N, C-alpha and C positions, 0 to 999 in steps of 0.2 A: 218282675225284678231281675229275674235271669236274662230275659230278654234285651235289658238295656245296660247291663253289662256287658254282653256279648257285642253291642252295637259300640259303646264306649270303647272295649279292645279294638274294635276291627280300626275305629276311628283313630286311636292312639298309633295303632300298626301303621295306619296310611299315613300320618303325621309324621312319625318316626321315620319311616321310609323316604318320605319327601324330604326331609329334614337333610337324610343322608345323602339322597341323591343331591341337594342343592349343596351341602357341604362337598360332593365329590366334584362337582360342575365347577364350582368356584376354587377348588382347590387345583384343578385341572388348568383352570383358566387365568382368571383375575390373579388370582393368589400363587400361582406358579412362579418357576424361573421366568419362562417367555412373558409372562403377564407383568412381572417386575419389569424385566427390560422395556416391554411394550410403552409402561407410561411413561419412563423417559423418554421414548423416542415421541410417544404423541405430544409430550411437553413441547421438545424441540419444535415439532411440526407446528404448533399452536403459538410458537415463539413466546413460550411463556418459561425464560430462563430460571425465575425463582423456583418454582415447582421441581425443575430439572436439577438445581443444584442443591437442592433439599433432600433428593433422595440419599441413603445409606451409600456410602462409598465413592460418592461421586468427589473426588478430591484434587484441586489443582495442583501442581509442582511448585517447590517452595521456591525455585530460582525462576518462575513465569509470571508476569505480570496478569492479572485477571479482568483489564479492560475489554475482552471479545465475548466475556460471559453475561452477555447482556442480550434484552430482547434485540435491541437495535440491530445487534451485529448479526443475528441470525437469518439465515438465508431459506430459501422455499425447500420443504421436504414433505414428500408425499408415496402414496402408496404403500405405505408400511406394510410388512407380512413377514411372521415367522417361518423360518425355513425348516430348522432342526433345532434339537434340544439334547447335547450329547453330555452323559455324567460321567465323569473320569471317577479311578479309582480313590482318589482323595475326597471325593463328594462334591467338588466343586462341578458346577453347571457350564457348560460351554453354548451359549444359545448365538444362533445366526439368524438375522434378520435381513431380507432385501427392501429397497426402497428406491424411489427415483430420486435422484439428486442432479441439479443442472441436466434435465433433458437424458439422464442416462441410467440406466439400472444398475446398482450397485449394492453389495452387501457388507455385511461387517460383523465381525464376532465377539461376543462380550461374556466376561468370565463372571460368575455369580454365585453365590454359596448363602445355604440357608442359617438363620441365624437364632431360630425360635419358632413359635407357633403363637398367633393370636389366639385368646380365649382357648388354647390348648388345641385348637381345630386348624387354624388356617397360617400355612408357612409365611415366615417372614423373611426377609432376602436382603442382602446386601452387594455391592457390588466386589468382588473379590479383588480386582485390579481396577482402577481408576476407568471409565469410559470416556476421558477426557484426552486429548493430545496437545500437543504444543506446537505453533508455527513459529521459526526461528527468522524474523526479520531484518535483514540489514539495508539501508536506504543509503545510497551513496548520492555523495553530494549536497544531503541536506539531513534533517533530523526529524523532518514530518512525513507523515502519510497517511492514508485513509486505508482501512479494510470493512470493505462492504458499508461503506459512507460513514465510518465511524473514525474520525480526526483523533491520531494518535502522533506521540513525538517520542523519539528513541533518544538514547544518551549521547552527548554532544559529539563523541567520536563516532562518525559515522562508517568507519572500517570495521566495527563491532555490531554482532547481531544482540538484538534483543528478542528475549523470550515471550510469547504469550499463550496462555492456556486457552484451548478452544474446543467447543463442544464437537463430540465424534458421532453422527457425521455431519459434516458441514461444507458448503462450498463457500469459499472465502476471496473475494477480489481486493486485489491490492493496489493503488495509485497513490500518485502525488500529483495535485493541482493547486498551483498557486497563481499570485498576478504576473510572474515572471519563469517560473518553473513548470515543467508537467513529466510525467511517467507513462509508459503504454502501462496498461491494465494486466496485471500477472494473477491469473484463476489459478486457486490451490484446491483441490478437493481433497479433504482429510477424513478417510476414512477406517483407521488402524488405530484404535483404542493405543493409547501409551506412546504414538508415535512422534518423530520430531520430522517437520518438513521446512524444508529451507526456501527461504523466500527473499529475492533480491531487486529492492524498488530503485530503478535508476532513473534520478531526476536530471533532466536535461534543459537547457535553455528553449524556451518555446518562442513562438513567432512574435509575440507582444515584445519581449526580452528583445530581441534582434531589432523590431521596429524600434524600440525606444532608442536603443544604443546608436543605430544607425540614424535617426532625427538629432540626437545630440551631437554627435559628432559630427555630422554635415553642416549643421548651423554653427558649429565652432570654425570649421574650415571655412565658410561662406564669411565668417566675421574676419578671419584672417585675413583674406582675399581684399578685404575693404583697406586695408594698411598700404599706403602708397609709397612703400620702401622695399628696398631689396632682399631685406631680412627680415620680415614681419614677425614681431617681438612675440615670444611663447608659442610659436606656429611651428611646425613640420616642416615646411619648406622654404626654402629662400634659393637666391642665386647671387653670384658675385661675379664683376667683370674686372680685367686687366686694364680694361678704358675707362674714358669716362663717360658717366652718364649723362645726357643730354635733356632728357625728358622724365615727366614724372612717370614711376613704374605703374602698370595698369595689371592687377592680378584676376584671373578667374579660377574656379576648379574646372576644371577638363574631366576629370575622372575620379570620381569619390570612391572611397574604399570599399569593397565587399567584405559586408561584416560577417564572422562567423566568430560564435561565443564556446568555449569550451572551459571544462572545470578546471579552478585553479586548485591550489593546495588549500585543505580546510572548507568548512561548510561557512556557506555565503562567500566563496571568494571565485572570481570568473577571470577568464583572461580573452582579450580578442587578439589571436594570434598575429604576426605580423604580416602586414597585408600591403600591397603597391597601390599608390593612386599618382596623381599627376594633376598640378596647377598648370595655369597657361599664363605667361608675362609677356606682354607686351611694353617695349621700351625702344628708344633711340639711343644709340651709343655711338660716340667720336672717338676716334683712333687717336693715340697721344701719338703715334709716329708721323701720320702723314695728315691729320685731322679730315679724315675721310668720315663721313656720318652714315650708319647703316641702322637696318630696322632688325631687332630681336622679336620675333612673332613666333614662339615655339613651347612645346611642353616642356614642363620640369618636372621629373620624375621624384619621388619621395616616398617614403612608407612610414606606417605608422603601427604602433603596438600598443596595447592599454592593458592595466588591471581594472578589475569592477569588482564592487563589494556592494552585496545589496543590505540595505537597512530599513526593513520592513517594506514600505510602500516607495522608497528612494533608491536610488544609485548614486553611488560616487566613483567617479571614471577618473581614473589616471594614467598619464603617459607611463608606458614601461620601457626603462632605460635600456 
């Protein structure tokens, strides 16, 4: 009996020792301050925005939209490694993690504090300050843009920035692509929790816009040239003579306007700045003084300028006075 008790005592000591070691290991890894931050970063690497957002202390700014706190907006994050864990005099841990983002090795600091203990053994944690950041996006000449492929719309007044909460770390690519407009891609690496990163998306007329306007204007000028009068109705060119016209005027377009499209006032408004062109006129003219007949076979310079309004997939082109 004594031998059995000794065996049970040894087994209990081993069991308690193993349990103590397990608690110590879990407390220093999975349930440590670094383990808590690591679970957040692991969720981002897995593109699991729900798990990341549900962690204690992950709070979005009240002044920022949450449209980018989604799986679709998360980029690639890898090679996550804890670097340091420093405890301040206030008990707040500053945990530094290193990782690969956009092909670069970067690092971020996170502040966490203990809130209690699970089963009285395993520490529980919260972010002392949110691990999220904010991007302040200004879209020029439009109010639509994309962030990591997610379609978003800002306020109507494109001169004002719109704030969006984002996970940190994160690499966010901003651009604009639509039927008539495009903007160069702007990449913003957000690596500092609580930071505000300003991004400007500059939407400009794309080649399809220029080609569409050029085609419409050229067709309009060609139609003007079919009018067999000196002053074609509603057209930007014409010619008058002091003498009598003896033959039917024949117009053709010698030089079409070189189309450039620049932003106008307000979203959806664009301009073709004043540009030169030339029509060619062939007509016989008889002098009222001596009756002599001469041929006029010359280019007639003119210029054009237009306002353009984008209405969905349609363009409204009007001459600028």
